[in-house]
PDB file of N, CA, C and O in Angstrom, chain B, residues numbered from 101:
ATOM      1  N   MET B 101      20.458 -87.535 -70.301  1.00  0.00           N
ATOM      2  CA  MET B 101      20.945 -88.725 -70.979  1.00  0.00           C
ATOM      3  C   MET B 101      21.779 -88.342 -72.195  1.00  0.00           C
ATOM      4  O   MET B 101      22.798 -88.972 -72.478  1.00  0.00           O
ATOM      5  N   LYS B 102      21.350 -87.318 -72.906  1.00  0.00           N
ATOM      6  CA  LYS B 102      22.093 -86.910 -74.095  1.00  0.00           C
ATOM      7  C   LYS B 102      23.539 -86.552 -73.742  1.00  0.00           C
ATOM      8  O   LYS B 102      24.467 -86.922 -74.461  1.00  0.00           O
ATOM      9  N   VAL B 103      23.722 -85.838 -72.647  1.00  0.00           N
ATOM     10  CA  VAL B 103      25.064 -85.414 -72.240  1.00  0.00           C
ATOM     11  C   VAL B 103      25.929 -86.608 -71.860  1.00  0.00           C
ATOM     12  O   VAL B 103      27.087 -86.679 -72.271  1.00  0.00           O
ATOM     13  N   VAL B 104      25.388 -87.555 -71.079  1.00  0.00           N
ATOM     14  CA  VAL B 104      26.213 -88.692 -70.663  1.00  0.00           C
ATOM     15  C   VAL B 104      26.560 -89.594 -71.839  1.00  0.00           C
ATOM     16  O   VAL B 104      27.603 -90.249 -71.829  1.00  0.00           O
ATOM     17  N   VAL B 105      25.697 -89.636 -72.857  1.00  0.00           N
ATOM     18  CA  VAL B 105      26.015 -90.414 -74.062  1.00  0.00           C
ATOM     19  C   VAL B 105      27.078 -89.682 -74.884  1.00  0.00           C
ATOM     20  O   VAL B 105      28.056 -90.289 -75.321  1.00  0.00           O
ATOM     21  N   GLU B 106      26.885 -88.386 -75.093  1.00  0.00           N
ATOM     22  CA  GLU B 106      27.838 -87.605 -75.888  1.00  0.00           C
ATOM     23  C   GLU B 106      29.225 -87.569 -75.245  1.00  0.00           C
ATOM     24  O   GLU B 106      30.235 -87.531 -75.948  1.00  0.00           O
ATOM     25  N   ASP B 107      29.274 -87.582 -73.907  1.00  0.00           N
ATOM     26  CA  ASP B 107      30.558 -87.556 -73.197  1.00  0.00           C
ATOM     27  C   ASP B 107      31.132 -88.958 -72.974  1.00  0.00           C
ATOM     28  O   ASP B 107      32.110 -89.122 -72.245  1.00  0.00           O
ATOM     29  N   ASN B 108      30.523 -89.964 -73.603  1.00  0.00           N
ATOM     30  CA  ASN B 108      30.973 -91.362 -73.507  1.00  0.00           C
ATOM     31  C   ASN B 108      31.007 -91.880 -72.067  1.00  0.00           C
ATOM     32  O   ASN B 108      31.861 -92.692 -71.709  1.00  0.00           O
ATOM     33  N   ILE B 109      30.076 -91.403 -71.255  1.00  0.00           N
ATOM     34  CA  ILE B 109      29.940 -91.893 -69.886  1.00  0.00           C
ATOM     35  C   ILE B 109      28.954 -93.058 -69.857  1.00  0.00           C
ATOM     36  O   ILE B 109      29.100 -93.977 -69.052  1.00  0.00           O
ATOM     37  N   PHE B 110      27.958 -93.020 -70.729  1.00  0.00           N
ATOM     38  CA  PHE B 110      26.945 -94.070 -70.867  1.00  0.00           C
ATOM     39  C   PHE B 110      27.066 -94.658 -72.259  1.00  0.00           C
ATOM     40  O   PHE B 110      27.133 -93.921 -73.243  1.00  0.00           O
ATOM     41  N   THR B 111      27.094 -95.981 -72.351  1.00  0.00           N
ATOM     42  CA  THR B 111      27.203 -96.641 -73.656  1.00  0.00           C
ATOM     43  C   THR B 111      25.808 -97.015 -74.137  1.00  0.00           C
ATOM     44  O   THR B 111      25.140 -97.872 -73.558  1.00  0.00           O
ATOM     45  N   ASP B 112      25.391 -96.361 -75.194  1.00  0.00           N
ATOM     46  CA  ASP B 112      24.050 -96.566 -75.742  1.00  0.00           C
ATOM     47  C   ASP B 112      23.944 -97.886 -76.486  1.00  0.00           C
ATOM     48  O   ASP B 112      24.899 -98.659 -76.559  1.00  0.00           O
ATOM     49  N   TYR B 113      22.775 -98.125 -77.030  1.00  0.00           N
ATOM     50  CA  TYR B 113      22.502 -99.352 -77.773  1.00  0.00           C
ATOM     51  C   TYR B 113      22.408 -98.996 -79.250  1.00  0.00           C
ATOM     52  O   TYR B 113      21.726 -98.038 -79.611  1.00  0.00           O
ATOM     53  N   ASN B 114      23.085 -99.755 -80.107  1.00  0.00           N
ATOM     54  CA  ASN B 114      23.063 -99.502 -81.548  1.00  0.00           C
ATOM     55  C   ASN B 114      22.185-100.516 -82.259  1.00  0.00           C
ATOM     56  O   ASN B 114      22.238-101.715 -81.986  1.00  0.00           O
ATOM     57  N   ILE B 115      21.379-100.005 -83.174  1.00  0.00           N
ATOM     58  CA  ILE B 115      20.525-100.867 -83.994  1.00  0.00           C
ATOM     59  C   ILE B 115      20.977-100.726 -85.440  1.00  0.00           C
ATOM     60  O   ILE B 115      21.086 -99.616 -85.960  1.00  0.00           O
ATOM     61  N   GLY B 116      21.238-101.858 -86.085  1.00  0.00           N
ATOM     62  CA  GLY B 116      21.674-101.860 -87.472  1.00  0.00           C
ATOM     63  C   GLY B 116      23.160-102.142 -87.565  1.00  0.00           C
ATOM     64  O   GLY B 116      23.934-101.760 -86.688  1.00  0.00           O
ATOM     65  N   ALA B 117      23.545-102.810 -88.628  1.00  0.00           N
ATOM     66  CA  ALA B 117      24.939-103.222 -88.782  1.00  0.00           C
ATOM     67  C   ALA B 117      25.766-102.232 -89.606  1.00  0.00           C
ATOM     68  O   ALA B 117      26.893-101.908 -89.232  1.00  0.00           O
ATOM     69  N   HIS B 118      25.222-101.757 -90.708  1.00  0.00           N
ATOM     70  CA  HIS B 118      26.021-100.941 -91.626  1.00  0.00           C
ATOM     71  C   HIS B 118      26.038 -99.467 -91.241  1.00  0.00           C
ATOM     72  O   HIS B 118      27.101 -98.846 -91.234  1.00  0.00           O
ATOM     73  N   ASN B 119      24.904 -98.910 -90.930  1.00  0.00           N
ATOM     74  CA  ASN B 119      24.805 -97.510 -90.518  1.00  0.00           C
ATOM     75  C   ASN B 119      23.981 -97.472 -89.238  1.00  0.00           C
ATOM     76  O   ASN B 119      22.803 -97.115 -89.271  1.00  0.00           O
ATOM     77  N   PRO B 120      24.590 -97.838 -88.105  1.00  0.00           N
ATOM     78  CA  PRO B 120      23.806 -98.036 -86.884  1.00  0.00           C
ATOM     79  C   PRO B 120      23.137 -96.767 -86.380  1.00  0.00           C
ATOM     80  O   PRO B 120      23.674 -95.665 -86.492  1.00  0.00           O
ATOM     81  N   THR B 121      21.960 -96.955 -85.829  1.00  0.00           N
ATOM     82  CA  THR B 121      21.230 -95.889 -85.164  1.00  0.00           C
ATOM     83  C   THR B 121      21.438 -96.053 -83.668  1.00  0.00           C
ATOM     84  O   THR B 121      21.207 -97.129 -83.116  1.00  0.00           O
ATOM     85  N   LYS B 122      21.876 -94.983 -83.014  1.00  0.00           N
ATOM     86  CA  LYS B 122      22.117 -95.035 -81.581  1.00  0.00           C
ATOM     87  C   LYS B 122      20.817 -94.723 -80.847  1.00  0.00           C
ATOM     88  O   LYS B 122      20.141 -93.738 -81.145  1.00  0.00           O
ATOM     89  N   ILE B 123      20.481 -95.574 -79.886  1.00  0.00           N
ATOM     90  CA  ILE B 123      19.290 -95.358 -79.080  1.00  0.00           C
ATOM     91  C   ILE B 123      19.694 -95.447 -77.618  1.00  0.00           C
ATOM     92  O   ILE B 123      20.325 -96.419 -77.201  1.00  0.00           O
ATOM     93  N   TYR B 124      19.337 -94.448 -76.852  1.00  0.00           N
ATOM     94  CA  TYR B 124      19.632 -94.479 -75.421  1.00  0.00           C
ATOM     95  C   TYR B 124      18.411 -94.181 -74.569  1.00  0.00           C
ATOM     96  O   TYR B 124      18.426 -94.423 -73.363  1.00  0.00           O
ATOM     97  N   HIS B 125      17.354 -93.659 -75.176  1.00  0.00           N
ATOM     98  CA  HIS B 125      16.116 -93.493 -74.428  1.00  0.00           C
ATOM     99  C   HIS B 125      14.928 -93.371 -75.378  1.00  0.00           C
ATOM    100  O   HIS B 125      15.057 -92.920 -76.516  1.00  0.00           O
ATOM    101  N   LEU B 126      13.788 -93.780 -74.878  1.00  0.00           N
ATOM    102  CA  LEU B 126      12.512 -93.592 -75.556  1.00  0.00           C
ATOM    103  C   LEU B 126      11.566 -93.011 -74.514  1.00  0.00           C
ATOM    104  O   LEU B 126      11.538 -93.472 -73.373  1.00  0.00           O
ATOM    105  N   GLN B 127      10.791 -92.002 -74.901  1.00  0.00           N
ATOM    106  CA  GLN B 127       9.862 -91.407 -73.957  1.00  0.00           C
ATOM    107  C   GLN B 127       8.454 -91.412 -74.518  1.00  0.00           C
ATOM    108  O   GLN B 127       8.220 -91.179 -75.704  1.00  0.00           O
ATOM    109  N   PHE B 128       7.528 -91.688 -73.616  1.00  0.00           N
ATOM    110  CA  PHE B 128       6.114 -91.699 -73.940  1.00  0.00           C
ATOM    111  C   PHE B 128       5.433 -90.716 -72.991  1.00  0.00           C
ATOM    112  O   PHE B 128       6.126 -89.945 -72.328  1.00  0.00           O
ATOM    113  N   VAL B 129       4.137 -90.714 -72.903  1.00  0.00           N
ATOM    114  CA  VAL B 129       3.414 -89.745 -72.090  1.00  0.00           C
ATOM    115  C   VAL B 129       3.958 -89.681 -70.666  1.00  0.00           C
ATOM    116  O   VAL B 129       4.375 -88.614 -70.213  1.00  0.00           O
ATOM    117  N   ASP B 130       3.960 -90.789 -69.967  1.00  0.00           N
ATOM    118  CA  ASP B 130       4.468 -90.785 -68.601  1.00  0.00           C
ATOM    119  C   ASP B 130       5.420 -91.951 -68.349  1.00  0.00           C
ATOM    120  O   ASP B 130       5.556 -92.419 -67.218  1.00  0.00           O
ATOM    121  N   ASP B 131       6.061 -92.404 -69.389  1.00  0.00           N
ATOM    122  CA  ASP B 131       7.013 -93.507 -69.288  1.00  0.00           C
ATOM    123  C   ASP B 131       8.309 -93.145 -70.000  1.00  0.00           C
ATOM    124  O   ASP B 131       8.310 -92.452 -71.017  1.00  0.00           O
ATOM    125  N   THR B 132       9.397 -93.626 -69.445  1.00  0.00           N
ATOM    126  CA  THR B 132      10.709 -93.449 -70.062  1.00  0.00           C
ATOM    127  C   THR B 132      11.431 -94.781 -70.061  1.00  0.00           C
ATOM    128  O   THR B 132      11.457 -95.482 -69.049  1.00  0.00           O
ATOM    129  N   LEU B 133      12.015 -95.130 -71.194  1.00  0.00           N
ATOM    130  CA  LEU B 133      12.848 -96.323 -71.294  1.00  0.00           C
ATOM    131  C   LEU B 133      14.272 -95.870 -71.536  1.00  0.00           C
ATOM    132  O   LEU B 133      14.533 -95.085 -72.447  1.00  0.00           O
ATOM    133  N   LEU B 134      15.197 -96.366 -70.720  1.00  0.00           N
ATOM    134  CA  LEU B 134      16.616 -96.094 -70.904  1.00  0.00           C
ATOM    135  C   LEU B 134      17.250 -97.353 -71.465  1.00  0.00           C
ATOM    136  O   LEU B 134      17.076 -98.440 -70.914  1.00  0.00           O
ATOM    137  N   LEU B 135      17.989 -97.208 -72.567  1.00  0.00           N
ATOM    138  CA  LEU B 135      18.556 -98.364 -73.253  1.00  0.00           C
ATOM    139  C   LEU B 135      20.063 -98.224 -73.371  1.00  0.00           C
ATOM    140  O   LEU B 135      20.571 -97.172 -73.757  1.00  0.00           O
ATOM    141  N   GLY B 136      20.779 -99.300 -73.033  1.00  0.00           N
ATOM    142  CA  GLY B 136      22.222 -99.284 -73.160  1.00  0.00           C
ATOM    143  C   GLY B 136      22.777-100.688 -73.090  1.00  0.00           C
ATOM    144  O   GLY B 136      22.048-101.658 -72.884  1.00  0.00           O
ATOM    145  N   VAL B 137      24.075-100.776 -73.263  1.00  0.00           N
ATOM    146  CA  VAL B 137      24.732-102.079 -73.209  1.00  0.00           C
ATOM    147  C   VAL B 137      24.880-102.516 -71.757  1.00  0.00           C
ATOM    148  O   VAL B 137      24.806-101.701 -70.837  1.00  0.00           O
ATOM    149  N   LYS B 138      25.090-103.816 -71.568  1.00  0.00           N
ATOM    150  CA  LYS B 138      25.276-104.380 -70.226  1.00  0.00           C
ATOM    151  C   LYS B 138      26.650-103.976 -69.695  1.00  0.00           C
ATOM    152  O   LYS B 138      27.683-104.393 -70.219  1.00  0.00           O
ATOM    153  N   SER B 139      26.638-103.157 -68.647  1.00  0.00           N
ATOM    154  CA  SER B 139      27.885-102.820 -67.965  1.00  0.00           C
ATOM    155  C   SER B 139      27.552-102.231 -66.604  1.00  0.00           C
ATOM    156  O   SER B 139      26.510-101.601 -66.422  1.00  0.00           O
ATOM    157  N   TRP B 140      28.449-102.445 -65.653  1.00  0.00           N
ATOM    158  CA  TRP B 140      28.252-101.860 -64.331  1.00  0.00           C
ATOM    159  C   TRP B 140      28.359-100.355 -64.407  1.00  0.00           C
ATOM    160  O   TRP B 140      27.702 -99.649 -63.641  1.00  0.00           O
ATOM    161  N   ALA B 141      29.169 -99.852 -65.310  1.00  0.00           N
ATOM    162  CA  ALA B 141      29.279 -98.398 -65.481  1.00  0.00           C
ATOM    163  C   ALA B 141      27.928 -97.816 -65.893  1.00  0.00           C
ATOM    164  O   ALA B 141      27.521 -96.775 -65.378  1.00  0.00           O
ATOM    165  N   ASN B 142      27.229 -98.480 -66.819  1.00  0.00           N
ATOM    166  CA  ASN B 142      25.920 -97.992 -67.241  1.00  0.00           C
ATOM    167  C   ASN B 142      24.915 -98.011 -66.092  1.00  0.00           C
ATOM    168  O   ASN B 142      24.097 -97.100 -65.970  1.00  0.00           O
ATOM    169  N   VAL B 143      24.972 -99.043 -65.249  1.00  0.00           N
ATOM    170  CA  VAL B 143      24.063 -99.110 -64.102  1.00  0.00           C
ATOM    171  C   VAL B 143      24.316 -97.918 -63.173  1.00  0.00           C
ATOM    172  O   VAL B 143      23.371 -97.292 -62.693  1.00  0.00           O
ATOM    173  N   CYS B 144      25.574 -97.609 -62.926  1.00  0.00           N
ATOM    174  CA  CYS B 144      25.915 -96.468 -62.070  1.00  0.00           C
ATOM    175  C   CYS B 144      25.465 -95.149 -62.685  1.00  0.00           C
ATOM    176  O   CYS B 144      24.993 -94.262 -61.974  1.00  0.00           O
ATOM    177  N   VAL B 145      25.606 -95.018 -63.996  1.00  0.00           N
ATOM    178  CA  VAL B 145      25.175 -93.796 -64.671  1.00  0.00           C
ATOM    179  C   VAL B 145      23.656 -93.655 -64.597  1.00  0.00           C
ATOM    180  O   VAL B 145      23.147 -92.560 -64.359  1.00  0.00           O
ATOM    181  N   ILE B 146      22.933 -94.749 -64.799  1.00  0.00           N
ATOM    182  CA  ILE B 146      21.475 -94.693 -64.692  1.00  0.00           C
ATOM    183  C   ILE B 146      21.076 -94.235 -63.294  1.00  0.00           C
ATOM    184  O   ILE B 146      20.188 -93.398 -63.136  1.00  0.00           O
ATOM    185  N   GLN B 147      21.732 -94.785 -62.293  1.00  0.00           N
ATOM    186  CA  GLN B 147      21.440 -94.392 -60.906  1.00  0.00           C
ATOM    187  C   GLN B 147      21.678 -92.888 -60.718  1.00  0.00           C
ATOM    188  O   GLN B 147      20.849 -92.205 -60.118  1.00  0.00           O
ATOM    189  N   ALA B 148      22.787 -92.375 -61.219  1.00  0.00           N
ATOM    190  CA  ALA B 148      23.099 -90.949 -61.096  1.00  0.00           C
ATOM    191  C   ALA B 148      22.103 -90.093 -61.864  1.00  0.00           C
ATOM    192  O   ALA B 148      21.676 -89.050 -61.369  1.00  0.00           O
ATOM    193  N   VAL B 149      21.728 -90.516 -63.061  1.00  0.00           N
ATOM    194  CA  VAL B 149      20.772 -89.760 -63.871  1.00  0.00           C
ATOM    195  C   VAL B 149      19.417 -89.695 -63.174  1.00  0.00           C
ATOM    196  O   VAL B 149      18.757 -88.656 -63.203  1.00  0.00           O
ATOM    197  N   LEU B 150      19.000 -90.786 -62.552  1.00  0.00           N
ATOM    198  CA  LEU B 150      17.718 -90.780 -61.841  1.00  0.00           C
ATOM    199  C   LEU B 150      17.755 -89.850 -60.637  1.00  0.00           C
ATOM    200  O   LEU B 150      16.768 -89.172 -60.351  1.00  0.00           O
ATOM    201  N   VAL B 151      18.871 -89.808 -59.932  1.00  0.00           N
ATOM    202  CA  VAL B 151      19.016 -88.883 -58.800  1.00  0.00           C
ATOM    203  C   VAL B 151      18.989 -87.443 -59.301  1.00  0.00           C
ATOM    204  O   VAL B 151      18.314 -86.595 -58.718  1.00  0.00           O
ATOM    205  N   LEU B 152      19.715 -87.166 -60.374  1.00  0.00           N
ATOM    206  CA  LEU B 152      19.710 -85.811 -60.945  1.00  0.00           C
ATOM    207  C   LEU B 152      18.317 -85.414 -61.420  1.00  0.00           C
ATOM    208  O   LEU B 152      17.900 -84.272 -61.224  1.00  0.00           O
ATOM    209  N   PHE B 153      17.599 -86.338 -62.037  1.00  0.00           N
ATOM    210  CA  PHE B 153      16.228 -86.064 -62.471  1.00  0.00           C
ATOM    211  C   PHE B 153      15.377 -85.642 -61.277  1.00  0.00           C
ATOM    212  O   PHE B 153      14.631 -84.665 -61.351  1.00  0.00           O
ATOM    213  N   LYS B 154      15.493 -86.379 -60.187  1.00  0.00           N
ATOM    214  CA  LYS B 154      14.717 -86.069 -58.980  1.00  0.00           C
ATOM    215  C   LYS B 154      15.078 -84.692 -58.443  1.00  0.00           C
ATOM    216  O   LYS B 154      14.192 -83.904 -58.115  1.00  0.00           O
ATOM    217  N   LEU B 155      16.367 -84.396 -58.351  1.00  0.00           N
ATOM    218  CA  LEU B 155      16.813 -83.115 -57.815  1.00  0.00           C
ATOM    219  C   LEU B 155      16.404 -81.936 -58.693  1.00  0.00           C
ATOM    220  O   LEU B 155      16.017 -80.883 -58.187  1.00  0.00           O
ATOM    221  N   MET B 156      16.490 -82.117 -60.003  1.00  0.00           N
ATOM    222  CA  MET B 156      16.198 -81.020 -60.921  1.00  0.00           C
ATOM    223  C   MET B 156      14.704 -80.801 -61.125  1.00  0.00           C
ATOM    224  O   MET B 156      14.265 -79.664 -61.293  1.00  0.00           O
ATOM    225  N   SER B 157      13.932 -81.856 -61.113  1.00  0.00           N
ATOM    226  CA  SER B 157      12.502 -81.728 -61.420  1.00  0.00           C
ATOM    227  C   SER B 157      11.624 -81.669 -60.180  1.00  0.00           C
ATOM    228  O   SER B 157      10.507 -81.154 -60.236  1.00  0.00           O
ATOM    229  N   GLY B 158      12.115 -82.188 -59.066  1.00  0.00           N
ATOM    230  CA  GLY B 158      11.295 -82.287 -57.873  1.00  0.00           C
ATOM    231  C   GLY B 158      10.352 -83.481 -57.907  1.00  0.00           C
ATOM    232  O   GLY B 158       9.582 -83.695 -56.970  1.00  0.00           O
ATOM    233  N   MET B 159      10.411 -84.259 -58.984  1.00  0.00           N
ATOM    234  CA  MET B 159       9.565 -85.442 -59.112  1.00  0.00           C
ATOM    235  C   MET B 159      10.346 -86.668 -58.663  1.00  0.00           C
ATOM    236  O   MET B 159      11.575 -86.644 -58.591  1.00  0.00           O
ATOM    237  N   LYS B 160       9.625 -87.730 -58.365  1.00  0.00           N
ATOM    238  CA  LYS B 160      10.250 -88.970 -57.924  1.00  0.00           C
ATOM    239  C   LYS B 160      10.047 -90.065 -58.964  1.00  0.00           C
ATOM    240  O   LYS B 160       9.063 -90.057 -59.704  1.00  0.00           O
ATOM    241  N   VAL B 161      10.971 -90.994 -59.013  1.00  0.00           N
ATOM    242  CA  VAL B 161      10.824 -92.188 -59.836  1.00  0.00           C
ATOM    243  C   VAL B 161      10.059 -93.207 -59.000  1.00  0.00           C
ATOM    244  O   VAL B 161      10.431 -93.477 -57.858  1.00  0.00           O
ATOM    245  N   ASN B 162       9.007 -93.768 -59.554  1.00  0.00           N
ATOM    246  CA  ASN B 162       8.235 -94.785 -58.852  1.00  0.00           C
ATOM    247  C   ASN B 162       8.896 -96.139 -59.104  1.00  0.00           C
ATOM    248  O   ASN B 162       8.635 -96.791 -60.115  1.00  0.00           O
ATOM    249  N   PHE B 163       9.750 -96.550 -58.174  1.00  0.00           N
ATOM    250  CA  PHE B 163      10.497 -97.796 -58.348  1.00  0.00           C
ATOM    251  C   PHE B 163       9.601 -99.023 -58.244  1.00  0.00           C
ATOM    252  O   PHE B 163       9.972-100.097 -58.716  1.00  0.00           O
ATOM    253  N   HIS B 164       8.422 -98.880 -57.631  1.00  0.00           N
ATOM    254  CA  HIS B 164       7.487-100.008 -57.555  1.00  0.00           C
ATOM    255  C   HIS B 164       6.883-100.320 -58.930  1.00  0.00           C
ATOM    256  O   HIS B 164       6.431-101.439 -59.171  1.00  0.00           O
ATOM    257  N   LYS B 165       6.877 -99.342 -59.816  1.00  0.00           N
ATOM    258  CA  LYS B 165       6.347 -99.550 -61.166  1.00  0.00           C
ATOM    259  C   LYS B 165       7.454 -99.679 -62.203  1.00  0.00           C
ATOM    260  O   LYS B 165       7.179 -99.813 -63.395  1.00  0.00           O
ATOM    261  N   SER B 166       8.711 -99.639 -61.749  1.00  0.00           N
ATOM    262  CA  SER B 166       9.852 -99.675 -62.662  1.00  0.00           C
ATOM    263  C   SER B 166      10.348-101.093 -62.859  1.00  0.00           C
ATOM    264  O   SER B 166      10.212-101.944 -61.979  1.00  0.00           O
ATOM    265  N   LEU B 167      10.928-101.336 -64.032  1.00  0.00           N
ATOM    266  CA  LEU B 167      11.466-102.651 -64.376  1.00  0.00           C
ATOM    267  C   LEU B 167      12.870-102.498 -64.956  1.00  0.00           C
ATOM    268  O   LEU B 167      13.183-101.509 -65.620  1.00  0.00           O
ATOM    269  N   LEU B 168      13.691-103.486 -64.693  1.00  0.00           N
ATOM    270  CA  LEU B 168      14.978-103.602 -65.364  1.00  0.00           C
ATOM    271  C   LEU B 168      14.898-104.863 -66.197  1.00  0.00           C
ATOM    272  O   LEU B 168      14.736-105.961 -65.663  1.00  0.00           O
ATOM    273  N   VAL B 169      15.010-104.707 -67.499  1.00  0.00           N
ATOM    274  CA  VAL B 169      14.844-105.831 -68.419  1.00  0.00           C
ATOM    275  C   VAL B 169      16.130-105.997 -69.213  1.00  0.00           C
ATOM    276  O   VAL B 169      16.724-105.015 -69.659  1.00  0.00           O
ATOM    277  N   GLY B 170      16.551-107.222 -69.386  1.00  0.00           N
ATOM    278  CA  GLY B 170      17.745-107.497 -70.171  1.00  0.00           C
ATOM    279  C   GLY B 170      17.456-108.490 -71.273  1.00  0.00           C
ATOM    280  O   GLY B 170      16.582-109.347 -71.142  1.00  0.00           O
ATOM    281  N   VAL B 171      18.194-108.370 -72.354  1.00  0.00           N
ATOM    282  CA  VAL B 171      18.101-109.307 -73.468  1.00  0.00           C
ATOM    283  C   VAL B 171      19.411-110.078 -73.506  1.00  0.00           C
ATOM    284  O   VAL B 171      20.481-109.486 -73.641  1.00  0.00           O
ATOM    285  N   ASN B 172      19.327-111.405 -73.387  1.00  0.00           N
ATOM    286  CA  ASN B 172      20.509-112.272 -73.335  1.00  0.00           C
ATOM    287  C   ASN B 172      21.446-111.904 -72.182  1.00  0.00           C
ATOM    288  O   ASN B 172      22.669-111.937 -72.322  1.00  0.00           O
ATOM    289  N   ILE B 173      20.845-111.552 -71.040  1.00  0.00           N
ATOM    290  CA  ILE B 173      21.602-111.224 -69.832  1.00  0.00           C
ATOM    291  C   ILE B 173      21.089-112.129 -68.721  1.00  0.00           C
ATOM    292  O   ILE B 173      19.882-112.331 -68.583  1.00  0.00           O
ATOM    293  N   SER B 174      21.994-112.663 -67.941  1.00  0.00           N
ATOM    294  CA  SER B 174      21.595-113.613 -66.902  1.00  0.00           C
ATOM    295  C   SER B 174      20.722-112.942 -65.842  1.00  0.00           C
ATOM    296  O   SER B 174      20.860-111.753 -65.556  1.00  0.00           O
ATOM    297  N   ASP B 175      19.824-113.737 -65.272  1.00  0.00           N
ATOM    298  CA  ASP B 175      18.950-113.241 -64.214  1.00  0.00           C
ATOM    299  C   ASP B 175      19.755-112.797 -62.999  1.00  0.00           C
ATOM    300  O   ASP B 175      19.390-111.826 -62.336  1.00  0.00           O
ATOM    301  N   SER B 176      20.841-113.497 -62.702  1.00  0.00           N
ATOM    302  CA  SER B 176      21.648-113.133 -61.539  1.00  0.00           C
ATOM    303  C   SER B 176      22.254-111.736 -61.703  1.00  0.00           C
ATOM    304  O   SER B 176      22.266-110.947 -60.758  1.00  0.00           O
ATOM    305  N   TRP B 177      22.752-111.436 -62.895  1.00  0.00           N
ATOM    306  CA  TRP B 177      23.308-110.094 -63.152  1.00  0.00           C
ATOM    307  C   TRP B 177      22.222-109.045 -63.038  1.00  0.00           C
ATOM    308  O   TRP B 177      22.433-108.000 -62.422  1.00  0.00           O
ATOM    309  N   LEU B 178      21.054-109.309 -63.625  1.00  0.00           N
ATOM    310  CA  LEU B 178      19.939-108.355 -63.568  1.00  0.00           C
ATOM    311  C   LEU B 178      19.474-108.128 -62.136  1.00  0.00           C
ATOM    312  O   LEU B 178      19.139-107.003 -61.766  1.00  0.00           O
ATOM    313  N   ASN B 179      19.451-109.180 -61.328  1.00  0.00           N
ATOM    314  CA  ASN B 179      19.026-109.033 -59.931  1.00  0.00           C
ATOM    315  C   ASN B 179      19.974-108.131 -59.151  1.00  0.00           C
ATOM    316  O   ASN B 179      19.524-107.291 -58.372  1.00  0.00           O
ATOM    317  N   VAL B 180      21.267-108.292 -59.349  1.00  0.00           N
ATOM    318  CA  VAL B 180      22.236-107.433 -58.661  1.00  0.00           C
ATOM    319  C   VAL B 180      22.090-105.993 -59.155  1.00  0.00           C
ATOM    320  O   VAL B 180      22.102-105.058 -58.355  1.00  0.00           O
ATOM    321  N   ALA B 181      21.955-105.817 -60.457  1.00  0.00           N
ATOM    322  CA  ALA B 181      21.800-104.462 -61.014  1.00  0.00           C
ATOM    323  C   ALA B 181      20.518-103.814 -60.496  1.00  0.00           C
ATOM    324  O   ALA B 181      20.525-102.634 -60.143  1.00  0.00           O
ATOM    325  N   ALA B 182      19.431-104.558 -60.447  1.00  0.00           N
ATOM    326  CA  ALA B 182      18.159-104.030 -59.948  1.00  0.00           C
ATOM    327  C   ALA B 182      18.286-103.644 -58.477  1.00  0.00           C
ATOM    328  O   ALA B 182      17.718-102.639 -58.050  1.00  0.00           O
ATOM    329  N   SER B 183      19.013-104.419 -57.712  1.00  0.00           N
ATOM    330  CA  SER B 183      19.225-104.090 -56.300  1.00  0.00           C
ATOM    331  C   SER B 183      19.998-102.777 -56.168  1.00  0.00           C
ATOM    332  O   SER B 183      19.703-101.962 -55.294  1.00  0.00           O
ATOM    333  N   MET B 184      20.978-102.581 -57.031  1.00  0.00           N
ATOM    334  CA  MET B 184      21.744-101.324 -57.007  1.00  0.00           C
ATOM    335  C   MET B 184      20.841-100.128 -57.296  1.00  0.00           C
ATOM    336  O   MET B 184      21.052 -99.040 -56.759  1.00  0.00           O
ATOM    337  N   LEU B 185      19.844-100.330 -58.138  1.00  0.00           N
ATOM    338  CA  LEU B 185      18.950 -99.240 -58.538  1.00  0.00           C
ATOM    339  C   LEU B 185      17.715 -99.106 -57.640  1.00  0.00           C
ATOM    340  O   LEU B 185      16.867 -98.241 -57.860  1.00  0.00           O
ATOM    341  N   ASN B 186      17.626 -99.969 -56.634  1.00  0.00           N
ATOM    342  CA  ASN B 186      16.454 -99.998 -55.734  1.00  0.00           C
ATOM    343  C   ASN B 186      15.223-100.493 -56.440  1.00  0.00           C
ATOM    344  O   ASN B 186      14.155-100.579 -55.834  1.00  0.00           O
TER     345      ASN B 186
END
């Protein structure tokens, strides 16, 4: 994720108006949250990052336990994006 953000392939989420803090992921014991702006490009990048994670680690993403959540984003857009991500 760090590389795709630094290379401006993924647009992260900024918090704060004057000196914004960029946030693109949060990780916990066995959970990861990916955060970014609403765009089809970001959805495609997330899909690619998840495939790369699987290939590099040998682990799988449990899509049955995964969620796509949006703030001020229409349900129809989220449904299409979620379908793209399985």
